[in-house]
C-alpha positions as CSV (number, residue, x, y, z in Angstrom):
1,X,0.2,-0.3,0.1
2,X,1.2,3.4,-1.1
3,X,-0.6,5.0,2.0
4,X,1.7,3.1,4.5
5,X,4.9,4.1,2.8
6,X,3.3,8.3,2.3
7,X,2.3,8.2,6.2
8,X,5.9,7.0,7.4
9,X,7.8,9.0,5.2
10,X,5.4,12.2,6.6
11,X,6.1,11.0,10.6
12,X,9.9,11.5,9.8
13,X,9.1,14.3,7.8
14,X,7.2,16.8,10.5
15,X,8.2,15.7,13.6
16,X,12.0,16.7,11.4
17,X,10.4,20.3,11.1
18,X,8.9,20.1,14.7
19,X,12.2,19.8,16.0
20,X,14.1,22.2,14.1
21,X,15.4,20.2,10.7
22,X,15.3,21.6,7.5
23,X,13.9,18.7,5.2
24,X,15.2,19.1,1.8
25,X,12.8,16.8,0.6
26,X,10.5,13.8,1.2
27,X,10.0,11.7,-1.4
28,X,8.0,8.0,-2.1
29,X,7.8,5.2,-5.1
30,X,4.7,4.3,-4.9
31,X,5.3,2.0,-7.8
32,X,7.8,0.0,-5.1
33,X,5.7,-0.3,-2.1
34,X,5.6,-3.7,-1.4
35,X,7.5,-6.2,1.6
36,X,10.7,-4.4,3.5
37,X,12.2,-2.7,-0.1
38,X,9.2,-0.3,0.0
39,X,11.0,2.6,-1.0
40,X,10.3,6.0,0.2
41,X,13.7,9.0,1.9
42,X,13.7,11.9,3.4
43,X,16.4,14.0,3.8
44,X,17.1,16.4,6.5
45,X,19.4,19.3,7.2
46,X,20.1,20.6,10.6
47,X,22.5,23.2,11.8
48,X,24.2,21.7,14.0
49,X,25.5,24.7,15.8
50,X,21.6,25.3,17.6
51,X,21.8,21.8,19.6
52,X,23.6,20.3,21.9
53,X,24.9,16.9,21.3
54,X,22.4,15.8,23.8
55,X,19.6,17.3,21.7
56,X,20.6,16.5,18.9
57,X,21.4,12.9,19.3
58,X,17.3,13.1,21.0
59,X,16.4,14.7,17.5
60,X,17.3,12.3,15.7
61,X,16.3,9.1,17.7
62,X,13.1,11.2,17.5
63,X,12.9,11.6,13.6
64,X,14.0,7.8,13.0
65,X,11.2,6.7,15.0
66,X,8.7,9.0,13.7
67,X,8.2,7.0,10.6
68,X,7.1,4.0,12.0
69,X,4.6,5.7,14.6
70,X,2.9,7.2,11.8
71,X,2.5,4.0,10.3
72,X,1.3,2.9,13.6
73,X,-1.2,5.0,13.9
74,X,-2.4,5.3,10.7
75,X,-2.5,1.1,10.8
76,X,-4.6,1.8,14.1
77,X,-2.1,-1.3,15.5
78,X,0.7,-1.3,18.2
79,X,3.3,-2.9,17.3
80,X,7.3,-2.5,18.1
81,X,9.8,-1.1,15.7
82,X,11.9,-3.6,16.3
83,X,10.0,-6.4,15.3
84,X,8.5,-5.0,11.6
85,X,11.0,-5.9,8.6
86,X,9.8,-2.8,6.7
87,X,10.7,-0.8,10.0
88,X,14.6,-2.2,10.4
89,X,16.5,0.5,9.4
90,X,14.4,2.8,11.4
91,X,15.2,0.8,14.6
92,X,18.2,0.0,13.4
93,X,19.7,3.5,13.0
94,X,17.4,4.6,16.4
95,X,19.2,1.7,18.2
96,X,22.5,3.5,16.8
97,X,21.8,7.2,17.8
98,X,20.8,6.2,21.2
99,X,24.1,4.6,21.9
100,X,25.2,8.5,22.5
101,X,22.4,8.3,25.1
102,X,22.5,5.3,27.1
103,X,25.4,2.9,27.0
104,X,23.5,0.4,28.7
105,X,21.4,-2.0,26.3
106,X,18.5,-2.1,28.6
107,X,18.8,1.4,29.4
108,X,18.6,2.4,25.7
109,X,16.0,0.0,24.8
110,X,13.7,2.1,27.9
111,X,14.8,5.3,26.5
112,X,13.5,4.2,22.1
113,X,10.4,2.6,24.0
114,X,9.6,5.7,26.3
115,X,10.5,8.2,22.9
116,X,8.0,5.8,20.6
117,X,5.1,6.1,23.6
118,X,5.9,10.1,23.3
119,X,5.8,10.5,19.5
120,X,2.7,8.5,19.6
121,X,0.8,10.7,22.0
122,X,2.2,13.9,20.0
123,X,1.3,12.5,16.2
124,X,-2.2,10.9,17.5
125,X,-3.6,14.3,18.5
126,X,-5.1,17.6,16.7
127,X,-3.7,19.4,14.7
128,X,-0.4,16.9,14.3
129,X,-2.1,13.8,12.6
130,X,-3.7,16.3,10.5
131,X,-0.3,17.9,9.5
132,X,0.9,14.7,8.7
133,X,-2.1,13.1,6.8
134,X,-1.9,16.1,4.4
135,X,1.8,15.7,4.2
136,X,0.5,12.3,3.5
137,X,-2.0,13.1,0.8
138,X,0.2,15.6,-1.2
139,X,3.1,12.5,-1.3
140,X,0.8,9.9,-2.6
141,X,-0.3,12.8,-5.2
142,X,2.8,14.2,-6.2
143,X,5.6,11.4,-4.9
144,X,8.2,14.3,-4.2
145,X,7.7,17.5,-2.0
146,X,10.4,20.0,-1.2
147,X,11.1,22.1,1.3
148,X,8.6,25.2,0.9
149,X,6.3,22.5,-0.3
150,X,6.3,20.5,2.8
151,X,6.5,24.2,4.6
152,X,3.3,25.5,3.8
153,X,1.6,22.3,3.7
154,X,2.7,22.0,7.6
155,X,2.0,26.0,8.0
156,X,-1.3,25.4,7.5
157,X,-2.1,23.0,10.2
158,X,0.6,24.1,12.7
């Protein structure tokens, strides 16, 4: 379903914008949407000097997990990103990034699961879900959004 990929990438993009990132582009390939090889990409640029090391790592972890969380909400299924093959890259990225925050594996897992819960609570309420849905709808219509297009869509809701 191309909708899953659209919601997934919209999650990454919206959270990146909320956290102060500049989303250069967000894309989906609706012709390649089966199984773990679904295709989408969100390119985020950060002004690194605006954040402490801790804030920067936290932001990157949140953006990595936001795609799976948005898709989880869209599906209406409380899945764990570590166990869904399509989300393995995002989970691995979040796990590796969180190592800079928590070297102990158990504390890192708790941190990631807490981050997932916080993202779920945020994205599942208005106006965040409407902004995410609008981004997803535009991705389904155009396959690609640049920074200005994305910012205009999100600005209408947030």
